C-alpha positions in Angstrom: -54.4 -51.2 18.5 -52.2 -48.8 16.5 -52.9 -45.4 15.2 -51.7 -41.8 15.1 -52.3 -39.3 17.7 -52.0 -35.5 17.2 -50.1 -33.3 19.7 -53.2 -31.5 20.8 -55.1 -34.8 21.3 -52.2 -36.3 23.3 -52.0 -33.1 25.5 -55.7 -33.2 26.1 -55.9 -37.0 26.8 -52.7 -36.9 28.9 -54.6 -34.9 31.5 -56.8 -37.8 32.4 -55.0 -40.9 30.9 -51.6 -42.3 31.5 -49.3 -42.8 28.5 -45.8 -44.2 28.3 -44.0 -41.6 26.1 -41.0 -43.2 24.3 -38.7 -40.9 22.4 -36.8 -42.8 19.7 -34.4 -40.1 18.7 -30.7 -40.1 19.6 -29.4 -39.1 23.0 -28.1 -35.6 21.8 -31.5 -34.8 20.3 -33.3 -35.9 23.5 -31.0 -33.8 25.7 -31.5 -30.7 23.5 -35.3 -30.7 23.8 -38.0 -33.2 24.6 -41.6 -33.6 25.8 -41.7 -33.7 29.6 -41.7 -37.2 31.1 -40.6 -38.9 27.8 -38.1 -41.7 28.2 -35.3 -42.1 25.7 -34.9 -45.4 23.8 -32.9 -44.6 20.6 -34.4 -46.3 17.6 -31.4 -48.5 17.0 -31.6 -49.9 20.5 -35.4 -50.2 20.2 -35.3 -52.2 17.0 -32.8 -54.6 18.5 -35.1 -55.2 21.5 -38.7 -53.9 21.2 -39.4 -55.2 24.7 -37.6 -52.1 26.0 -41.0 -50.4 25.8 -43.6 -52.1 28.1 -47.1 -52.8 26.7 -48.8 -52.5 30.1 -50.1 -49.0 29.3 -50.7 -47.1 26.1 -47.4 -46.2 24.4 -46.8 -43.1 22.3 -43.7 -43.1 20.1 -42.1 -39.7 19.5 -39.3 -38.5 17.2 -38.5 -35.2 15.5 -41.0 -35.5 12.6 -42.9 -38.7 13.0 -40.9 -41.0 10.7 -38.6 -42.8 13.1 -41.5 -43.2 15.6 -43.6 -44.8 12.9 -40.8 -47.4 12.4 -40.7 -48.0 16.2 -44.5 -48.3 16.3 -44.4 -51.1 13.6 -41.7 -53.0 15.4 -43.6 -52.7 18.8 -46.8 -53.9 17.3 -45.1 -56.8 15.6 -43.8 -57.9 19.1 -47.0 -57.0 21.0 -50.0 -57.2 18.6 -52.6 -56.6 21.3 -50.9 -53.5 22.8 -52.3 -50.0 22.5 -49.7 -47.8 20.8 -49.6 -44.5 18.9 -47.3 -42.5 16.7 -47.2 -38.8 17.5 -48.2 -37.2 14.2 -45.6 -34.7 13.1 -43.3 -35.5 16.0 -41.7 -32.9 18.2 -41.9 -30.4 15.4 -45.7 -30.6 15.5 -45.8 -30.6 19.3 -43.8 -27.3 19.3 -45.9 -25.9 16.5 -49.0 -26.5 18.7 -47.3 -24.3 21.3 -47.1 -27.3 23.8 -44.3 -27.3 26.4 -41.0 -28.9 26.1 -38.0 -29.2 28.4 -34.3 -29.3 28.0 -31.4 -30.5 30.1 -28.9 -28.3 28.4 -27.2 -25.9 30.7 -24.3 -23.7 29.7 -21.6 -24.6 32.0 -17.9 -23.8 31.5 -17.3 -27.5 30.6 -20.1 -27.5 28.0 -18.8 -24.3 26.4 -15.2 -25.6 26.4 -16.2 -28.9 24.9 -18.0 -27.0 22.1 -14.9 -24.8 21.6 -12.7 -27.9 21.3 -14.8 -29.4 18.5 -13.3 -29.5 15.0 -14.6 -26.9 12.6 -16.5 -29.3 10.3 -18.2 -30.9 13.3 -19.4 -27.4 14.4 -20.6 -26.7 10.8 -22.5 -30.1 10.9 -24.1 -29.3 14.3 -25.1 -25.8 13.1 -26.6 -27.2 9.9 -28.6 -29.8 12.0 -30.0 -27.1 14.3 -30.8 -24.9 11.2 -32.7 -27.7 9.5 -34.8 -28.3 12.6 -36.1 -24.8 12.4 -36.0 -23.9 8.7 -36.7 -25.5 5.4 -33.3 -26.8 4.0 -34.5 -26.3 0.5 -35.3 -22.7 0.9 -32.7 -20.1 0.1 -32.8 -16.5 1.3 -31.6 -14.2 -1.5 -29.9 -10.9 -0.9 -28.8 -8.5 -3.5 -26.8 -5.3 -3.5 -28.6 -2.4 -5.0 -27.0 0.9 -6.0 -24.9 2.2 -3.2 -25.2 5.6 -4.7 -29.0 5.8 -4.5 -29.5 4.2 -1.1 -32.3 2.1 -2.5 -32.1 -0.9 -0.2 -35.4 -1.4 1.7 -33.6 -3.1 4.7 -33.1 -1.1 7.8 -29.5 -2.0 8.7 -28.0 0.9 10.7 -24.5 -0.1 9.7 -25.1 -0.1 6.0 -24.7 2.9 3.7 -27.2 1.4 1.2 -30.2 1.7 3.6 -32.9 4.0 2.3 -33.7 4.8 5.9 -30.6 6.9 6.5 -29.3 10.0 4.9 -25.8 9.1 3.6 -25.0 12.3 1.9 
């Protein structure tokens, strides 16, 4: 049986049912943040061998938004047509939007910070853009404009800026 399961339904049913939670994202994504007790099987590995997830209990496939987990679900059901499996609707984004708990292995040690410091600039830009896209709409642009410096007409409350209407600048 295949179907979608919402984050709130999974959280509620997870209190009295046992699910095998399979996160099909990449290792870096899983380490950054994940649902507690989820096991990592990256989609590329899973597609090569769907038997990595065992059909002996209901399986819930998880990814960031629900797209990769849907692919994994289809591959799993093709291999185990009688298994009970679900795709977490909206993925980890929906789980977090429902204010459900996540966990992270990331700890800021000297070695982690130094490794980040040693990365090439464009790799850092890529990582920053990836994190930004996880939390903000990549198609939305925040516009800022300079108003008349002389009038102090800017509605923002920036203590360092002479344009702010909140401060007497002379």
